[in-house]
Legacy VTK file of the C-alpha trace (Angstrom):
# vtk DataFile Version 3.0
C-alpha trace
ASCII
DATASET POLYDATA
POINTS 475 float
211.554 165.389 -66.429
211.667 165.778 -70.212
210.735 169.147 -71.703
207.680 167.671 -73.408
206.397 166.424 -70.103
206.984 169.853 -68.536
205.058 171.539 -71.341
202.214 169.029 -70.985
202.154 169.536 -67.224
202.103 173.326 -67.702
199.256 173.024 -70.198
197.266 170.868 -67.820
197.918 173.348 -65.023
196.883 176.263 -67.226
193.722 174.475 -68.292
193.010 173.610 -64.679
193.444 177.235 -63.619
191.229 178.356 -66.496
188.617 175.857 -65.388
188.831 177.170 -61.838
188.408 180.728 -63.108
185.402 179.791 -65.235
183.803 177.906 -62.356
184.457 180.839 -60.045
182.826 183.133 -62.586
179.781 180.883 -62.900
179.638 180.577 -59.123
179.533 184.352 -58.824
176.695 184.503 -61.345
174.683 181.888 -59.481
175.298 183.580 -56.145
174.214 186.923 -57.626
171.047 185.327 -58.956
170.321 183.736 -55.575
171.035 187.054 -53.837
168.588 188.755 -56.179
165.936 186.138 -55.486
166.454 186.466 -51.740
166.165 190.234 -52.094
162.923 189.780 -54.026
161.616 187.394 -51.395
162.591 189.851 -48.687
160.705 192.619 -50.488
157.690 190.315 -50.920
157.898 189.358 -47.261
158.010 192.999 -46.278
154.953 193.680 -48.424
153.204 190.671 -46.912
154.056 191.945 -43.445
152.523 195.307 -44.289
149.453 193.594 -45.738
149.147 191.316 -42.705
149.413 194.328 -40.398
146.822 196.158 -42.484
144.515 193.121 -42.410
145.026 192.817 -38.655
144.198 196.482 -38.165
141.156 196.169 -40.442
139.968 193.086 -38.534
140.478 194.867 -35.212
138.596 197.908 -36.493
135.797 195.716 -37.846
135.661 193.776 -34.589
135.472 197.022 -32.647
132.737 198.270 -34.978
130.764 195.036 -34.586
131.180 195.205 -30.812
129.934 198.778 -30.816
127.028 197.624 -32.982
126.213 194.903 -30.458
126.348 197.381 -27.592
124.280 199.878 -29.573
121.674 197.202 -30.330
121.493 196.321 -26.646
121.132 199.972 -25.735
118.532 200.401 -28.499
116.563 197.436 -27.172
116.706 198.824 -23.646
115.652 202.247 -24.894
112.846 200.705 -26.964
111.641 198.800 -23.890
111.673 201.980 -21.825
109.846 203.844 -24.587
107.294 201.073 -24.860
106.567 201.240 -21.116
106.259 205.029 -21.210
104.118 204.963 -24.351
101.899 202.257 -22.912
101.357 204.254 -19.733
100.906 207.454 -21.710
98.430 205.822 -24.096
96.330 204.561 -21.160
96.420 207.927 -19.403
95.683 209.882 -22.577
92.843 207.520 -23.474
91.230 208.043 -20.041
91.678 211.799 -20.209
90.335 211.976 -23.757
87.281 209.887 -22.764
86.518 212.098 -19.776
87.158 215.252 -21.788
84.884 214.040 -24.587
82.071 213.393 -22.108
82.582 216.792 -20.487
82.658 218.531 -23.855
79.467 216.754 -24.891
77.733 217.857 -21.677
78.990 221.425 -22.090
77.893 221.479 -25.713
74.435 220.176 -24.825
74.151 222.745 -22.020
75.271 225.550 -24.327
72.698 224.537 -26.927
69.981 224.406 -24.216
70.954 227.867 -22.948
70.845 229.172 -26.499
67.345 227.720 -27.014
66.142 229.100 -23.637
67.491 232.537 -24.483
65.554 232.320 -27.744
62.332 231.633 -25.827
63.070 234.507 -23.409
63.648 236.824 -26.340
60.209 235.856 -27.694
58.575 236.580 -24.301
60.330 239.936 -24.105
59.047 240.791 -27.558
55.464 239.974 -26.389
55.915 242.161 -23.325
57.142 244.975 -25.561
54.030 244.648 -27.704
51.746 244.663 -24.603
53.577 247.673 -23.196
53.069 249.517 -26.460
49.319 248.713 -26.336
49.087 249.952 -22.729
50.852 253.179 -23.700
48.336 253.620 -26.540
45.413 253.074 -24.114
46.964 255.594 -21.696
47.197 258.167 -24.438
43.580 257.577 -25.471
42.459 257.699 -21.799
44.241 261.040 -21.319
42.475 262.387 -24.412
39.151 261.133 -23.105
39.767 262.731 -19.670
40.642 265.980 -21.373
37.347 265.958 -23.329
35.447 265.112 -20.123
37.005 268.103 -18.325
35.907 270.388 -21.147
32.328 269.083 -21.005
32.259 269.427 -17.172
33.351 273.015 -17.417
30.475 273.700 -19.783
27.992 272.089 -17.449
28.987 274.380 -14.578
27.990 273.342 -11.067
26.158 270.321 -12.394
29.333 268.988 -13.989
31.658 269.632 -11.027
31.614 266.018 -9.814
32.209 264.732 -13.297
35.207 267.111 -13.595
36.749 265.574 -10.446
36.426 262.116 -11.939
37.920 263.316 -15.246
40.981 264.746 -13.440
41.488 261.507 -11.536
41.312 259.519 -14.768
43.807 261.890 -16.369
46.217 261.525 -13.401
45.953 257.710 -13.653
46.582 257.866 -17.394
49.707 259.990 -16.795
51.013 257.506 -14.262
50.308 254.563 -16.605
52.084 256.377 -19.450
55.121 257.039 -17.221
55.229 253.412 -16.077
54.839 252.250 -19.688
57.808 254.427 -20.777
59.955 253.053 -17.991
58.898 249.514 -18.938
59.870 250.122 -22.570
63.279 251.449 -21.516
63.852 248.472 -19.204
62.717 246.084 -21.913
65.205 247.696 -24.349
68.043 247.176 -21.920
66.881 243.603 -21.290
66.661 242.910 -25.024
70.205 244.242 -25.576
71.560 242.146 -22.686
69.729 239.080 -23.921
71.211 239.651 -27.409
74.742 239.804 -26.047
74.114 236.769 -23.849
72.652 234.861 -26.766
75.655 235.778 -28.940
78.017 234.509 -26.251
75.959 231.364 -25.799
76.138 230.755 -29.541
79.964 231.201 -29.448
80.158 228.824 -26.512
78.101 226.274 -28.417
80.420 226.571 -31.444
83.483 226.246 -29.183
81.918 223.182 -27.568
81.304 221.655 -30.992
84.927 222.352 -31.980
86.136 220.864 -28.703
84.130 217.729 -29.413
85.699 217.507 -32.891
89.157 217.916 -31.363
88.322 215.299 -28.755
87.444 212.956 -31.611
90.823 213.702 -33.219
92.449 213.041 -29.855
90.758 209.655 -29.814
92.329 208.927 -33.211
95.702 210.092 -31.857
95.223 207.693 -28.958
94.649 204.865 -31.429
97.795 205.919 -33.302
99.723 205.943 -30.037
98.524 202.425 -29.296
99.690 201.346 -32.754
103.052 202.972 -31.985
103.294 200.899 -28.814
102.722 197.761 -30.898
105.369 198.908 -33.425
107.920 199.413 -30.651
107.140 195.907 -29.445
107.794 194.502 -32.922
111.020 196.548 -33.088
112.190 194.933 -29.876
111.489 191.535 -31.402
113.486 192.439 -34.522
116.398 193.633 -32.390
116.334 190.355 -30.466
116.452 188.503 -33.795
119.490 190.531 -34.936
121.429 190.231 -31.691
122.382 186.569 -32.138
124.078 186.989 -35.591
125.925 190.043 -34.304
127.194 188.111 -31.291
128.290 185.297 -33.605
130.080 187.863 -35.800
131.879 189.268 -32.769
133.079 185.796 -31.805
134.118 185.074 -35.400
136.031 188.339 -35.696
137.841 187.674 -32.433
138.896 184.268 -33.744
139.936 185.754 -37.097
141.884 188.484 -35.316
143.760 185.862 -33.316
144.574 183.926 -36.502
145.704 187.117 -38.262
147.904 187.964 -35.298
149.528 184.542 -35.564
149.919 185.030 -39.319
151.488 188.479 -38.826
153.917 187.022 -36.277
154.810 184.228 -38.699
155.350 186.696 -41.546
157.503 188.882 -39.299
159.555 185.855 -38.255
160.004 184.825 -41.907
160.935 188.399 -42.736
163.642 188.292 -40.090
164.991 185.025 -41.481
164.956 186.421 -45.020
166.726 189.561 -43.809
169.505 187.459 -42.312
169.586 185.278 -45.444
169.922 188.420 -47.565
172.845 189.591 -45.451
174.474 186.159 -45.752
174.015 186.028 -49.534
175.456 189.525 -49.876
178.422 188.403 -47.767
178.855 185.314 -49.947
178.597 187.497 -53.055
181.324 189.773 -51.672
183.507 186.728 -50.945
182.931 185.532 -54.520
184.009 188.938 -55.863
187.112 188.903 -53.652
187.890 185.357 -54.787
187.702 186.472 -58.422
190.122 189.299 -57.624
192.463 186.818 -55.970
192.371 184.482 -58.989
193.137 187.254 -61.462
195.977 188.635 -59.342
197.310 185.077 -59.086
197.531 185.012 -62.863
194.564 182.741 -63.507
193.040 183.477 -66.897
189.220 183.840 -66.762
186.518 184.591 -69.304
186.147 188.062 -67.766
189.817 188.960 -68.152
189.339 191.055 -71.344
186.713 193.241 -69.610
188.918 193.591 -66.534
191.853 194.765 -68.671
189.533 197.131 -70.561
188.166 198.697 -67.354
191.638 199.197 -65.884
192.890 200.721 -69.109
189.959 203.143 -69.288
190.432 204.125 -65.654
194.088 205.000 -66.397
193.034 206.902 -69.545
190.452 208.962 -67.629
192.954 209.675 -64.840
195.498 210.867 -67.445
192.852 213.113 -69.100
191.954 214.648 -65.735
195.627 215.174 -64.879
196.214 216.870 -68.224
193.206 219.169 -67.803
194.415 220.175 -64.356
197.787 220.932 -65.822
196.240 223.140 -68.552
194.090 224.942 -65.997
190.821 223.803 -67.570
189.546 222.837 -64.113
190.739 223.200 -60.553
191.291 220.307 -58.183
188.560 221.578 -55.822
186.053 221.748 -58.711
187.009 218.263 -59.898
186.291 216.851 -56.422
183.162 218.972 -55.814
180.422 217.135 -53.921
177.880 219.979 -53.735
175.202 218.291 -55.855
172.583 220.753 -57.104
169.174 219.532 -58.264
168.134 220.111 -61.860
164.736 221.888 -61.577
161.769 219.854 -62.810
163.764 216.678 -63.466
162.009 213.314 -62.877
163.832 211.106 -61.966
165.948 213.689 -60.202
169.143 214.830 -61.897
171.911 216.800 -60.230
174.962 218.779 -61.374
178.271 219.769 -59.789
181.056 222.113 -60.740
182.737 219.323 -62.761
179.663 218.148 -64.746
180.260 220.441 -67.730
183.935 219.418 -67.749
183.191 215.662 -67.825
180.602 216.265 -70.572
183.487 217.589 -72.718
186.165 215.045 -71.764
184.546 211.654 -71.069
182.552 210.865 -74.268
185.720 210.458 -76.339
186.961 207.853 -73.831
183.701 206.072 -72.983
181.914 205.818 -76.346
184.488 203.558 -78.118
184.063 200.952 -75.361
180.554 200.101 -76.652
182.142 198.657 -79.802
184.631 196.481 -77.938
182.161 193.637 -77.432
178.471 193.248 -78.287
177.757 192.193 -74.716
178.794 195.556 -73.276
175.751 197.564 -72.100
177.483 200.773 -71.029
180.726 202.387 -69.939
180.554 205.334 -67.535
182.600 206.942 -64.785
181.127 207.599 -61.316
182.525 209.584 -58.413
182.982 208.244 -54.876
179.265 208.744 -54.063
177.921 206.915 -57.114
177.217 210.135 -59.026
177.297 209.511 -62.796
177.759 212.908 -64.491
178.317 211.847 -68.108
176.757 208.679 -69.521
176.929 207.152 -72.978
175.042 209.213 -75.540
172.324 206.575 -75.948
171.467 207.018 -72.250
171.845 210.813 -72.213
168.583 211.873 -73.871
166.773 215.040 -72.876
164.103 214.372 -70.287
160.448 214.481 -71.336
157.134 214.348 -69.499
157.147 210.554 -68.925
159.180 209.591 -65.813
159.285 205.924 -66.896
160.824 206.817 -70.264
163.190 209.235 -68.535
164.371 206.543 -66.127
165.448 204.307 -69.028
166.810 206.902 -71.476
168.055 209.804 -69.332
170.515 208.140 -66.983
173.171 210.860 -66.999
173.570 213.297 -64.100
171.976 210.732 -61.777
172.957 209.263 -58.412
173.439 205.483 -58.557
174.223 204.847 -54.919
172.886 201.291 -54.772
175.201 198.465 -53.657
176.773 198.017 -57.099
177.122 201.715 -57.959
178.456 202.776 -54.581
180.937 199.888 -54.430
182.199 200.732 -57.938
182.807 204.344 -56.949
184.467 203.639 -53.607
186.574 200.536 -54.325
190.335 201.129 -54.327
191.215 197.563 -55.385
192.877 197.185 -58.797
189.465 196.169 -60.075
186.079 195.067 -58.768
183.996 192.524 -60.638
180.373 192.526 -59.442
177.435 190.451 -60.611
173.923 191.817 -60.228
170.428 191.574 -61.660
169.348 194.447 -63.855
165.640 195.282 -63.657
164.252 195.214 -67.209
160.678 196.091 -66.141
157.571 193.942 -65.977
159.146 191.659 -63.392
161.915 190.615 -65.799
165.585 190.695 -64.804
168.828 190.230 -66.726
172.027 189.057 -65.069
174.799 191.585 -65.602
178.440 191.889 -64.605
179.900 195.211 -63.632
183.685 195.534 -63.849
185.059 198.724 -62.317
188.527 200.142 -61.743
189.504 203.106 -59.524
190.319 206.554 -60.958
193.100 208.246 -58.995
194.040 211.882 -59.702
197.130 213.396 -58.081
197.064 210.727 -55.413
193.383 211.234 -54.561
190.659 208.699 -55.257
188.115 210.447 -57.532
185.872 207.424 -58.208
185.820 204.597 -60.737
184.921 203.678 -64.295
182.210 201.048 -64.766
182.050 198.631 -67.688
178.787 196.653 -67.553
178.262 193.622 -69.786
175.733 190.826 -70.127
176.518 187.412 -68.695
LINES 1 476
475 0 1 2 3 4 5 6 7 8 9 10 11 12 13 14 15 16 17 18 19 20 21 22 23 24 25 26 27 28 29 30 31 32 33 34 35 36 37 38 39 40 41 42 43 44 45 46 47 48 49 50 51 52 53 54 55 56 57 58 59 60 61 62 63 64 65 66 67 68 69 70 71 72 73 74 75 76 77 78 79 80 81 82 83 84 85 86 87 88 89 90 91 92 93 94 95 96 97 98 99 100 101 102 103 104 105 106 107 108 109 110 111 112 113 114 115 116 117 118 119 120 121 122 123 124 125 126 127 128 129 130 131 132 133 134 135 136 137 138 139 140 141 142 143 144 145 146 147 148 149 150 151 152 153 154 155 156 157 158 159 160 161 162 163 164 165 166 167 168 169 170 171 172 173 174 175 176 177 178 179 180 181 182 183 184 185 186 187 188 189 190 191 192 193 194 195 196 197 198 199 200 201 202 203 204 205 206 207 208 209 210 211 212 213 214 215 216 217 218 219 220 221 222 223 224 225 226 227 228 229 230 231 232 233 234 235 236 237 238 239 240 241 242 243 244 245 246 247 248 249 250 251 252 253 254 255 256 257 258 259 260 261 262 263 264 265 266 267 268 269 270 271 272 273 274 275 276 277 278 279 280 281 282 283 284 285 286 287 288 289 290 291 292 293 294 295 296 297 298 299 300 301 302 303 304 305 306 307 308 309 310 311 312 313 314 315 316 317 318 319 320 321 322 323 324 325 326 327 328 329 330 331 332 333 334 335 336 337 338 339 340 341 342 343 344 345 346 347 348 349 350 351 352 353 354 355 356 357 358 359 360 361 362 363 364 365 366 367 368 369 370 371 372 373 374 375 376 377 378 379 380 381 382 383 384 385 386 387 388 389 390 391 392 393 394 395 396 397 398 399 400 401 402 403 404 405 406 407 408 409 410 411 412 413 414 415 416 417 418 419 420 421 422 423 424 425 426 427 428 429 430 431 432 433 434 435 436 437 438 439 440 441 442 443 444 445 446 447 448 449 450 451 452 453 454 455 456 457 458 459 460 461 462 463 464 465 466 467 468 469 470 471 472 473 474
């Protein structure tokens, strides 16, 4: 075959290989985008599952509450019926008792008033007797005086007045007896008057008590009327409860149906979540295969659009390894400090930052190696080294601001001394392949994402894998 034909064939082969590399690169981007979408759908499905479970629990709680309400209404109706029966019986009994008591009180009051009037008449009679007794006593005194004068005149008359003297003595003796009886009568009348006064006072109190009892009996009659009204109110309450029972029963049936539908929905969401979980695993597997295929193409000598970034990452990894080796040789850091994994929290940091025994060392050494990378291509977003656990001690200066009070601002501008142990960060730190080209979606906030590629190369110091350098650039 002529040389020109060989050169043409080689050019066609080279162009074909370049086309394969470009297609492989685009395939990786598309797979990464699909993987991101599946991840988003999985997260949405998980949220929907939580919401469905919450709705199911709320429906169950509401159904239980409505059921308890139905039972409570039934119990309330039963209790109202029992109360109505008791109140009805009580109202009838109380009404009868109040009627009889009112009649009795009226009779007692009338009797007390009659007794009081009779005692008044007796008091008047006693007063008349007292006046008559006083008159008799006065007559007795005058009769005694007359008998005394007669005795004096009989004594003057001598024998002729002896018979008259006997009569005068007899009259005097009678007057003494009458005066004694009159005194006793006055004393007895005094006692009788005092007793009648006390009796009259008691009769008056009894009459007042009877009047008060009649007033209270009247109030009791009003209470009886109120009790009868209460019986009617309880009856209306029972009717209202009966009216409410039917909607509550319908609500219970509706909630049971809704709960069944929500259960089916929750099962469907859980099933979809399982499918999405498996789809996410498959897309991640396909993404890993795409990354391995890109590695295979580059190692096979196929030129791709990402080749300059791959060469840059591998060169920076070698440069960092050489700088670490040199520092170990000068005694600036020990091997145990360089591989320290005792991450200590920075107090008050949000998002959380951590430091190790090599953080201060990388802050001195890495900026001179990492910063120039940002000027290599305008698509490069950052260049930073991470250890095997995804710990990024020293970032580019633009992402190494001092933290403030706003965690959102800190998350975007203070990305140094942070753990990036997501799939991309952890794979970049732990890969021992000559390079690892990953495609991922970078969260830009507000639901917006930007497709990025992350090219990393391992950093090996004295035969030990320290981590890797990451060069991230826009697609």
